[in-house]
C-alpha positions in Angstrom: 50.0 -2.9 -56.7 52.5 -3.3 -53.9 50.8 -4.6 -50.7 52.8 -2.1 -48.6 51.7 0.8 -50.8 48.1 -0.4 -50.5 48.1 -0.3 -46.7 49.7 3.2 -46.9 46.8 4.6 -48.8 45.0 7.3 -46.8 41.3 7.7 -46.2 39.7 10.4 -44.0 43.1 11.2 -42.5 44.1 7.6 -41.7 45.8 4.9 -43.6 44.3 1.5 -44.5 46.8 0.0 -42.1 45.4 2.1 -39.2 41.9 0.9 -40.0 43.2 -2.7 -40.2 44.6 -2.4 -36.8 41.4 -1.0 -35.5 39.0 -3.6 -37.0 41.5 -6.4 -36.4 41.6 -5.6 -32.7 37.8 -5.6 -32.6 37.5 -9.0 -34.4 40.1 -10.6 -32.1 38.3 -9.1 -29.1 35.0 -10.6 -30.2 36.6 -14.0 -30.8 38.5 -14.2 -27.5 36.3 -12.0 -25.3 34.4 -14.9 -23.7 37.5 -17.0 -23.1 39.4 -14.1 -21.5 36.4 -13.0 -19.4 36.0 -16.5 -18.0 39.6 -16.7 -17.2 39.5 -13.4 -15.4 36.3 -14.4 -13.6 37.9 -17.6 -12.3 41.0 -15.6 -11.2 38.8 -13.2 -9.2 36.8 -16.1 -7.8 40.0 -17.7 -6.4 41.0 -14.4 -4.8 37.7 -13.8 -3.0 36.4 -17.3 -2.3 38.1 -19.8 0.0 35.9 -22.7 -1.0 36.1 -24.2 -4.5 32.5 -25.1 -4.7 31.6 -25.8 -8.4 28.1 -24.4 -8.0 29.4 -21.2 -6.5 31.9 -20.9 -9.4 29.1 -21.3 -11.9 27.0 -18.6 -10.1 30.1 -16.3 -10.0 30.6 -16.7 -13.7 26.9 -15.9 -14.4 27.4 -12.6 -12.6 30.9 -11.6 -13.7 31.4 -12.9 -17.3 29.2 -10.4 -18.9 30.5 -7.2 -17.3 34.1 -8.4 -17.6 33.6 -9.1 -21.3 32.1 -5.7 -21.7 35.2 -4.1 -20.0 37.5 -6.2 -22.2 35.8 -5.0 -25.4 36.1 -1.4 -24.2 39.8 -1.9 -23.6 40.3 -3.5 -27.0 38.4 -0.7 -28.7 40.6 1.8 -26.9 43.8 0.1 -28.0 42.5 -0.2 -31.6 41.4 3.4 -31.8 44.8 4.7 -30.7 45.8 4.2 -34.3 42.8 6.3 -35.6 42.8 10.1 -35.8 39.7 12.2 -36.3 40.1 14.0 -39.7 41.3 17.6 -39.4 38.5 18.7 -41.8 35.9 17.7 -39.2 37.1 20.5 -36.9 36.8 18.2 -33.9 39.1 20.5 -31.7 41.3 18.9 -29.1 40.3 17.1 -25.9 40.5 20.3 -23.9 37.9 22.2 -25.8 34.3 21.4 -26.3 33.8 19.4 -29.5 33.6 16.0 -31.1 36.9 14.8 -29.7 36.0 15.9 -26.2 32.6 14.2 -26.4 34.2 11.0 -27.6 36.9 11.0 -24.8 34.5 11.9 -22.1 31.9 9.5 -23.2 34.4 6.6 -23.5 35.8 7.4 -20.1 32.3 7.5 -18.6 31.4 4.1 -20.0 34.7 2.6 -18.9 34.3 3.8 -15.3 30.7 2.5 -15.3 31.9 -0.9 -16.5 34.4 -1.1 -13.7 31.9 -0.3 -11.0 29.4 -2.7 -12.7 32.0 -5.5 -11.9 32.4 -4.3 -8.3 28.6 -4.3 -7.8 28.4 -7.9 -9.2 31.1 -9.0 -6.8 29.2 -7.4 -3.9 26.1 -9.2 -5.1 27.9 -12.5 -5.2 29.3 -12.0 -1.6 25.7 -11.3 -0.5 24.5 -14.6 -2.0 27.2 -16.5 -0.2 26.5 -14.7 3.1 22.7 -15.3 2.8 23.3 -19.0 2.2 25.4 -19.2 5.4 22.8 -17.3 7.3 20.1 -19.8 6.2 22.1 -22.5 8.0 21.9 -20.7 11.4 18.9 -20.6 13.7 19.3 -16.8 14.3 16.9 -14.9 12.1 18.6 -11.6 12.6 21.4 -12.3 10.2 18.8 -13.2 7.5 17.5 -9.7 7.9 20.8 -7.9 8.4 22.8 -9.3 5.5 20.5 -8.1 2.6 20.3 -4.7 4.3 24.1 -4.5 4.5 24.5 -5.6 0.9 22.2 -2.8 -0.2 24.2 -0.3 1.9 27.4 -1.5 0.3 25.9 -1.1 -3.2 24.7 2.4 -2.5 28.1 3.4 -1.1 29.8 2.0 -4.2 27.4 3.8 -6.5 27.9 7.1 -4.6 31.7 6.6 -4.7 31.5 5.9 -8.5 29.4 9.1 -9.0 32.0 11.2 -7.2 34.8 9.7 -9.3 32.9 10.4 -12.5 32.1 13.9 -11.5 35.6 14.7 -10.3 37.8 13.0 -12.8 35.7 12.9 -16.0 33.6 16.1 -15.8 36.2 18.0 -13.7 33.7 19.0 -11.0 35.0 20.5 -7.8 33.9 17.8 -5.3 34.6 20.0 -2.3 32.4 22.8 -3.7 29.8 20.2 -4.6 29.7 18.8 -1.1 29.4 22.3 0.3 26.5 23.0 -2.0 24.8 19.8 -1.0 25.2 20.7 2.6 23.5 24.0 2.1 20.7 22.5 0.0 20.4 19.5 2.3 17.6 21.1 4.3 15.5 21.7 1.2 16.2 18.2 -0.1 15.3 16.8 3.3 12.0 18.7 3.4 11.2 17.6 -0.2 11.9 13.9 0.6 10.5 13.9 4.2 8.6 10.7 3.7 11.6 8.9 2.2 13.8 9.9 5.1 11.1 8.7 7.6 11.1 5.4 5.8 14.9 5.2 5.9 14.9 6.0 9.7 12.2 3.4 10.1 14.4 0.8 8.6 17.1 1.5 11.2 14.5 1.5 14.0 13.4 -2.0 12.8 17.0 -3.2 13.0 17.8 -1.8 16.4 14.4 -2.3 18.1 13.7 -5.6 16.4 9.9 -5.8 16.6 10.2 -8.6 14.0 12.8 -10.4 11.9 12.7 -11.9 8.5 10.6 -15.1 8.6 8.2 -13.9 11.3 4.5 -13.9 10.6 3.1 -10.4 11.3 -0.1 -8.4 11.1 0.2 -4.7 10.1 -3.1 -3.0 9.6 -5.1 -5.2 7.2 -2.0 -7.1 6.0 -1.1 -10.5 7.4 1.8 -12.6 6.1 5.5 -13.6 6.5 8.2 -11.0 6.4 10.5 -11.7 3.4 12.8 -8.6 3.2 13.4 -5.4 5.0 14.8 -2.7 2.7 15.7 1.0 3.0 12.3 2.2 2.2 9.9 -0.6 2.7 9.2 -4.1 4.0 8.0 -7.0 1.8 5.4 -9.3 3.3 4.3 -12.5 1.6 0.5 -13.0 2.3 -1.3 -16.3 2.6 -2.6 -16.0 -0.9 1.1 -15.8 -2.1 1.0 -12.2 -3.1 3.7 -9.8 -2.0 2.6 -6.6 -0.2 5.1 -3.8 0.1 4.6 -1.8 3.3 6.5 1.5 4.0 8.9 1.2 6.9 7.3 4.2 8.5 4.0 2.4 8.7 5.8 -0.7 10.1 6.9 1.2 13.2 4.0 3.6 13.6 1.1 1.3 13.1 0.1 -1.4 15.6 2.0 -4.5 14.7 1.1 -8.0 15.9 4.1 -10.3 15.6 2.3 -13.7 15.3 5.6 -15.5 15.1 6.7 -14.9 18.7 3.6 -16.1 20.4 4.1 -19.6 21.8 0.5 -20.8 21.2 -2.5 -20.2 18.9 -6.0 -19.8 20.4 -9.1 -21.5 18.9 -12.6 -20.4 19.9 -15.9 -21.4 18.4 -19.4 -22.6 19.3 -21.0 -26.0 18.7 -24.8 -25.7 18.2 -26.9 -28.7 19.3 -30.6 -29.3 18.5 -33.2 -28.3 21.1 -34.2 -32.0 21.3 -30.9 -32.6 23.2 -31.6 -33.3 27.0 -29.7 -31.7 29.9 -28.0 -35.1 30.6 -26.8 -35.4 27.0 -25.4 -31.8 27.1 -23.5 -32.5 30.3 -22.0 -35.7 28.9 -21.1 -34.0 25.6 -19.5 -31.1 27.4 -17.5 -33.4 29.7 -16.3 -35.6 26.9 -15.2 -32.7 24.7 -13.4 -31.2 27.7 -11.6 -34.4 28.5 -10.7 -35.0 24.8 -9.1 -31.6 24.5 -7.3 -31.9 27.8 -5.8 -35.2 26.7 -4.8 -34.0 23.2 -1.0 -33.8 22.9 -1.1 -30.6 21.0 -3.2 -28.6 23.4 -0.7 -28.6 26.3 2.5 -26.7 26.9 5.7 -28.0 25.4 6.8 -29.5 28.7 3.5 -31.5 28.8 1.9 -29.5 31.6 -1.2 -27.3 31.5 -0.9 -23.6 32.2 -3.8 -22.0 34.1 -3.8 -19.3 31.4 -4.0 -21.9 28.6 -6.5 -24.4 30.0 -9.2 -25.5 27.6 -12.7 -24.4 28.5 -15.9 -26.2 27.2 -19.1 -24.8 28.6 -22.8 -24.8 27.8 -22.9 -21.1 26.8 -26.4 -20.0 25.7 -29.7 -20.6 24.2 -29.5 -19.7 20.6 -32.2 -18.8 18.1 -32.2 -22.4 16.7 -29.6 -24.2 18.8 -28.2 -24.9 22.2 -24.7 -23.4 22.0 -21.6 -25.0 23.6 -18.5 -22.8 23.9 -15.2 -24.5 22.9 -12.0 -22.7 23.7 -8.5 -24.2 23.7 -4.9 -23.4 22.7 -2.6 -25.1 20.2 1.0 -25.3 21.5 2.6 -24.1 18.2 2.6 -20.8 16.4 2.7 -22.5 13.0 -0.3 -22.2 10.8 0.0 -25.8 9.5 0.0 -27.1 13.1 -3.1 -25.0 13.9 -5.3 -26.2 11.1 -4.2 -29.8 11.6 -5.1 -29.8 15.3 -8.4 -28.0 14.6 -9.3 -30.6 12.0 -8.5 -33.5 14.4 -10.5 -32.0 17.3 -13.4 -31.2 15.0 -13.6 -34.8 13.9 -13.6 -36.0 17.5 -16.3 -33.5 18.5 -18.5 -34.9 15.7 -18.0 -38.4 17.0 -18.8 -37.3 20.6 -22.1 -35.6 19.6 -23.1 -38.7 17.6 -22.1 -41.0 20.4 -24.6 -39.3 22.8 -27.4 -39.5 20.3 -27.6 -35.8 19.6 -27.2 -33.8 16.4 -26.0 -30.5 15.2 -28.5 -27.7 14.7 -28.9 -25.6 11.7 -30.7 -22.3 11.3 -34.4 -23.0 11.2 -37.8 -21.4 12.0 -40.8 -23.0 13.6 -44.2 -21.6 12.6 -47.3 -22.3 14.7 -50.7 -21.9 13.1 -53.6 -21.3 15.4 -57.1 -22.0 14.1 -59.8 -19.6 15.2 -63.4 -21.0 15.4 
């Protein structure tokens, strides 16, 4: 059989040559897809990135190669399918009337537009990664909080823009009429999503009022931890047990919020219980030595090395307890950091133990003395 005649044989309204073009294009696409997508990824990287950092290039490839490869395969399928016609016997109608042909055209156009906006979203995500790295190098915490928020806004705007393109160009929806309808129904939507809108407005209040920034240690209600991210609806807080608590932004601005990160000092207050065998002279010497020790400690003064009247340490014989003579110890650590607080507390506690032992006293523990009286 002549090869030319073989390729001219018809099957389901298309020749074998048409099918060969279609499947050949797909096979070539699968072979060269990765190579072409990497080339295009590198080309886009050169256009948007001034620095040629290899690590940034690798990250960019991780984000872009897959969506670009998907777009390439769609393009190749489109080129290959241009040789294929739907059999007339299938009664697929034309692209203007509802039928199989319209569904295929609309579906393919929808996936194609989605793949383009997928690439745009990945580019925005990469730009956000670069900006966040730059923000980490600055001392200002505001940019650490603002950049993720701005990236989310850019993504949402891109998605909304993509939806309008899909509705207007693919599904032939009248965008003007749709916008008018949304305006009329906006009140009902706003009432139905009242809480979501309150959280969104809360996020803007957080940015403008700045009661805290990313990295601050805060207490909101029963939650205490470090702020990791402020989003449109909620704020993520990393607690001390390393769990992540998501707090609605409305609660972040309505509830009482204690920003522990902005206070210059951390207060420590506790009682030391001595045994009742401790004499008055011993108590006086213990109180005086603890007072002097805390006054001389380098971490219980202000940063400039001078005491503030509002931050002076106070060591006083406070009360007669049920089973101990209680000494009040109150001082301030000149750092808001948790690590500094526990280190200073440990150091001072060790020294208090040495002072008590030095004056031949001891720490009391809960005890009860029972007196028995014998009746004759």
